[in-house]
N, C-alpha and C positions, 0 to 999 in steps of 0.2 A: 452906560446902559441904565435905563430907568425901568423899574418894575413896580407895578401897582397891584396891590392885592386888596380886594374888598370881600370881607367875610359875608357869606350868604345869609340872608335873613331867615330865621326859623319860621315855620308855618304858624306856630302859636307862641304867645308870650306869656310870661308869668308876672310881669310888673303889676304891683298893687294887688296881687292875688295872695291867698293864704293856703298853706298846706297844714293839715292837722295831724298827719302822721307820716312816718317814713317806714317802709316795710322792706326788709332784706329777704330776697328770695334767690337762692343760689348765688350767682355773681351779679345780680341785678339789684337796683335800688328803686323802689316804687314810691312816688310822691302822690299822696291822696289829697286832692284839691276839691274841697266841698263846694267852693264857689265856681270852680271850673278854670278854664284857660281862655285867653283872649286870642281870637283869630287875628293874625298879622296882615290882613288885607281887608279892604272895605267890604262890608260895613263894620268891621272891627267888633264883632259880636262876641259875647262870652258864651262859651259852649261847655257842657259838662264833659269831664274826662279826667284821666290820670296821665302822669308822665313817668316813664321808666327809663333809667340809665342802665345800659347793658355793658357787660365786661368790666365791672367796677373792680378797681384795685383797692381793696379796703385797707391795705398796709400804707397807702399813700393818700388817704382821704381823711379830712379833718374838719372839726368845728372850731372856729376862732371866736371866743367870747371877747368882745372888744370893750364895751363900756356899758354903764347904765344908760337908759333911754335918753337920747338927745344931748348927751354930754359933749362938750367941746373942750379941746385942750388935752393935757396929759391924761393918760389912763393906764391902768394896770390890766392886762389882758391874760387870757389863758388859751392855749392850743391843746385840743383834746382829740384823740383818735375818734373817728366817726362811730365805730362800733361800740367803743367805751361810752361815748356820749349817749347813744341809744339805750345802752344797758343801765347806766348809772344816773342819768338825769331824767327828771320828770319835766316835761314841757307841754305847753298848750299853745298851739298855733305858731307859725312862723310867717310873718308878713313880709313878702319879698318886695323890695323896692328897686333892686338892680339884679340883672342876670348877665352872665358872660359865658360864652362857649368858645373854647379854643381847641388847639390840637390835643386830643386825649384828656380834656378836662372841662369841667363846668363849675362855675362859681355862682353862688346865690348869696346876696347880701340883703340884710333886713333886720327884723326885730323878733326875738323870741320872748314868750312869757315862760319863765323858768321857775321851778319850785324845788329848791334844794336847800332846805333850812330856812329860807325866806322866799317871799314872792317878789320876783323882779321882772321888769321888762328890760332886756338887754339888747344892745346892738350886736349883731353876730354875722359871721360869714361862714358859709358851708362850702368847702373846697373838695370836689369829688374828682378823683382820677379814674378815667374809664377809657377803654379802647374799643368799645362797642358803640352802637348807635343810640340815639335818643328817640324813644318810641312814644308818640302821642296817641293815646287811645281815647277817642271821643265818641259821643253818641250822635254824631252827624251822619 
C-alpha cells in the first residue's frame, strides 16, 4: 500500500516577517506582527494582522537559543521554557525565516535580538505545543 500525505498550506505565511511581542492570554499565545502577514495566494500581499495559537500547552513549549547570528559549526545552545523566557528575557523583535506546522505543534525559526547582560542577535527556534487552532486575525 502507498499512502501520500501533503500538509495543507496555511492561508497566511510568516516567512521574513517580524513579531515584536508575544502575549499570553488564558491558554492562547498571540503574536503581534507590526509588519503583518503574507497572504499565501496570489497576489501574495502583506496584510495587517495577528496570529493566535489556541489550546497552548505551556509545559511543553520552549525557546531554543541556538547560536550567535549566522554562526556555522559547533555551538552551545540553551533550551528554555517559553513562559520563563517571556518572564526573564528582554528581547526586541523575532525575524521569522522558517515556520512549520504539524500535529499539535508549531515551530518558528529565526533571529532574536536579546538583551540579557549583553546585546546579542541570536539564532533561535520557538517550539509551541498546542491542540487548538491557528487563528489569523487580519484587517481584510
